[in-house]
C-alpha positions as CSV (number, residue, x, y, z in Angstrom):
1,M,-8.7,-1.2,-2.3
2,D,-6.3,-2.0,-5.1
3,R,-6.9,-2.6,-8.8
4,E,-7.1,-6.2,-8.6
5,Q,-9.8,-6.0,-6.1
6,A,-11.7,-3.5,-8.0
7,Y,-11.5,-5.5,-10.9
8,A,-12.9,-8.6,-9.1
9,L,-15.7,-6.6,-7.8
10,M,-16.6,-5.1,-10.8
11,T,-16.8,-8.6,-12.9
12,E,-18.6,-10.2,-10.0
13,H,-21.4,-7.5,-10.2
14,T,-21.4,-6.7,-14.0
15,P,-22.4,-9.5,-16.2
16,S,-22.6,-7.7,-19.3
17,E,-19.6,-7.3,-21.5
18,S,-20.4,-4.0,-22.9
19,L,-20.7,-2.3,-19.4
20,R,-17.4,-4.0,-18.5
21,R,-15.9,-2.8,-21.4
22,H,-17.1,0.9,-20.7
23,M,-15.8,0.5,-17.3
24,L,-12.3,-0.4,-18.6
25,N,-12.3,2.3,-21.0
26,V,-13.1,5.0,-18.1
27,E,-10.4,3.1,-16.4
28,A,-7.9,3.9,-19.2
29,A,-9.0,7.7,-19.5
30,M,-8.7,7.9,-15.7
31,R,-5.3,6.6,-15.9
32,W,-4.2,8.9,-18.8
33,Y,-5.3,12.0,-16.6
34,A,-3.6,10.7,-13.5
35,Q,-0.4,10.3,-15.4
36,H,-0.8,13.8,-17.1
37,W,-1.4,15.6,-13.7
38,G,1.0,13.5,-11.6
39,E,-1.8,12.3,-9.5
40,D,-2.1,8.5,-8.1
41,E,-2.8,6.0,-11.1
42,E,-4.2,3.4,-8.7
43,T,-6.8,5.7,-7.1
44,Y,-7.8,7.0,-10.5
45,A,-7.9,3.5,-11.9
46,V,-10.0,2.0,-9.2
47,T,-12.5,5.0,-9.4
48,G,-13.1,4.3,-13.1
49,L,-13.4,0.6,-12.5
50,L,-16.0,1.0,-9.9
51,H,-18.1,3.9,-10.8
52,D,-20.8,1.9,-12.5
53,F,-20.2,-1.7,-11.2
54,D,-23.7,-1.4,-9.4
55,Y,-25.8,-0.4,-12.3
56,E,-27.0,-3.5,-13.9
57,G,-28.1,-5.1,-10.5
58,H,-29.5,-1.7,-9.0
59,P,-30.2,0.5,-11.8
60,E,-33.0,2.6,-10.0
61,E,-30.6,3.0,-6.9
62,H,-27.1,3.6,-8.9
63,P,-24.7,5.0,-7.7
64,M,-26.1,5.2,-4.1
65,W,-26.2,1.3,-3.8
66,G,-22.9,0.9,-4.9
67,V,-21.4,3.6,-2.6
68,D,-23.1,2.2,0.5
69,F,-21.9,-1.3,-0.5
70,L,-18.5,-0.2,-1.0
71,R,-18.8,1.7,2.3
72,K,-19.8,-1.1,4.3
73,H,-17.8,-4.0,2.6
74,T,-14.4,-2.3,1.5
75,D,-11.9,-0.2,2.5
76,T,-12.6,2.3,-0.4
77,P,-11.3,5.8,0.3
78,Q,-14.1,8.6,0.8
79,E,-12.6,10.8,-2.2
80,V,-13.3,7.6,-4.5
81,L,-16.8,7.3,-3.1
82,D,-17.7,11.0,-3.6
83,A,-16.2,10.8,-7.1
84,I,-18.6,7.8,-7.9
85,M,-21.5,9.9,-6.3
86,G,-20.6,12.9,-8.3
87,H,-20.4,11.3,-11.7
88,A,-24.3,10.9,-11.7
89,T,-25.6,14.6,-11.9
90,Y,-29.0,13.7,-10.4
91,T,-27.5,12.8,-6.9
92,G,-26.6,16.5,-6.5
93,T,-23.1,15.6,-5.2
94,P,-20.6,18.3,-6.0
95,R,-17.5,17.5,-7.7
96,V,-14.9,19.2,-5.6
97,T,-11.8,17.3,-6.2
98,L,-9.8,16.8,-9.4
99,L,-10.6,12.9,-9.0
100,A,-14.3,13.8,-9.1
101,R,-14.3,16.1,-12.0
102,T,-12.2,13.8,-14.1
103,L,-14.6,10.8,-13.6
104,F,-17.5,13.1,-14.7
105,A,-15.4,14.3,-17.4
106,V,-14.4,11.1,-19.2
107,D,-17.6,9.1,-18.3
108,E,-19.9,10.0,-21.2
109,L,-17.0,10.6,-23.6
110,T,-15.4,7.1,-23.5
111,G,-19.0,5.9,-24.9
112,L,-18.5,8.3,-27.7
113,V,-14.9,7.0,-28.5
114,Q,-16.2,3.4,-28.3
115,A,-19.0,4.1,-30.7
116,A,-16.8,5.6,-33.2
117,A,-14.7,2.5,-33.0
118,L,-17.4,0.2,-33.5
119,I,-18.8,1.4,-36.8
120,R,-15.2,0.9,-38.3
121,P,-14.9,-2.3,-40.2
122,D,-11.7,-3.3,-38.0
123,R,-13.7,-2.2,-34.8
124,D,-10.3,-0.8,-33.4
125,V,-10.3,2.3,-31.3
126,R,-6.6,2.9,-32.6
127,Q,-7.9,3.7,-36.0
128,V,-10.3,6.5,-34.9
129,E,-9.0,9.6,-36.1
130,L,-9.5,13.0,-34.0
131,N,-11.3,14.7,-36.8
132,S,-13.7,11.7,-37.2
133,L,-14.4,11.9,-33.5
134,K,-15.1,15.5,-33.6
135,K,-17.6,15.1,-36.5
136,R,-19.4,12.2,-34.7
137,F,-19.4,14.5,-31.6
138,R,-21.3,17.2,-33.5
139,N,-23.5,14.7,-35.0
140,R,-26.0,14.3,-32.3
141,A,-27.8,11.2,-34.0
142,F,-24.7,9.5,-33.8
143,A,-24.5,7.7,-30.4
144,A,-27.7,9.5,-29.4
145,G,-27.3,8.1,-25.7
146,V,-24.0,10.2,-25.2
147,N,-24.8,13.3,-23.3
148,R,-22.9,15.9,-25.3
149,E,-23.8,18.6,-22.7
150,E,-22.1,16.7,-19.9
151,V,-19.0,16.0,-22.1
152,E,-18.8,19.8,-22.7
153,Q,-19.3,20.5,-19.0
154,G,-17.0,17.9,-17.9
155,A,-14.0,19.6,-19.9
156,R,-15.1,22.8,-18.6
157,E,-14.9,21.5,-15.3
158,L,-11.4,20.2,-15.8
159,G,-10.4,23.3,-17.5
160,V,-9.4,21.7,-20.7
161,E,-10.5,22.8,-24.3
162,L,-13.2,20.4,-25.6
163,D,-10.9,19.4,-28.6
164,A,-8.0,18.7,-26.2
165,H,-10.2,16.6,-24.1
166,L,-11.6,14.6,-27.2
167,A,-7.9,14.1,-28.1
168,N,-6.9,12.9,-24.6
169,V,-9.6,10.4,-24.0
170,L,-9.0,9.1,-27.5
171,A,-5.4,8.8,-26.8
172,A,-6.0,6.9,-23.6
173,M,-8.1,4.6,-25.3
174,R,-5.8,4.0,-27.9
175,E,-3.0,3.0,-25.6
176,M,-5.0,0.6,-23.4
177,T,-4.4,-3.2,-23.9
178,P,-7.0,-5.0,-25.8
179,E,-8.5,-6.5,-22.5
180,R,-6.7,-5.2,-19.5
181,T,-7.3,-7.5,-16.7
182,P,-5.3,-8.0,-13.2
């Protein structure tokens, strides 16, 4: 599956603009890390775009429903399916690949970065400073739905210091186009 197909599938199954934005943010962070490590950018991008595509339609079955759908109806590689399963800790799926560890590490953190941008008067992620993001991370009342323990665990699993991980994901989201589409 290529990025264009993944984007079409994501938009078909995801009516919410905020969830679409989340998946685009995760895609940007995944691309950044793929470039950083010299991994396949398209695979990382597709994984980011598809990781929550089933959430609105099947929240109680997420991500199992989505992985089953992808397995039956697309040519999505097994490593992408495993990464999608592994991003949800409650599935018990081990994150054995760099792809899976990266998805887990960036998923929650993109929500914090987005929230930090939305409280700015200009709502522009490019204006979010790392020091401000670090303060927001420590303030558990801010973006309370972001699981800080998973963000920390994700950075550990990647072998990246937390501050560097915050900086990496912020850089990725700053670099993305305002609305990346096929």
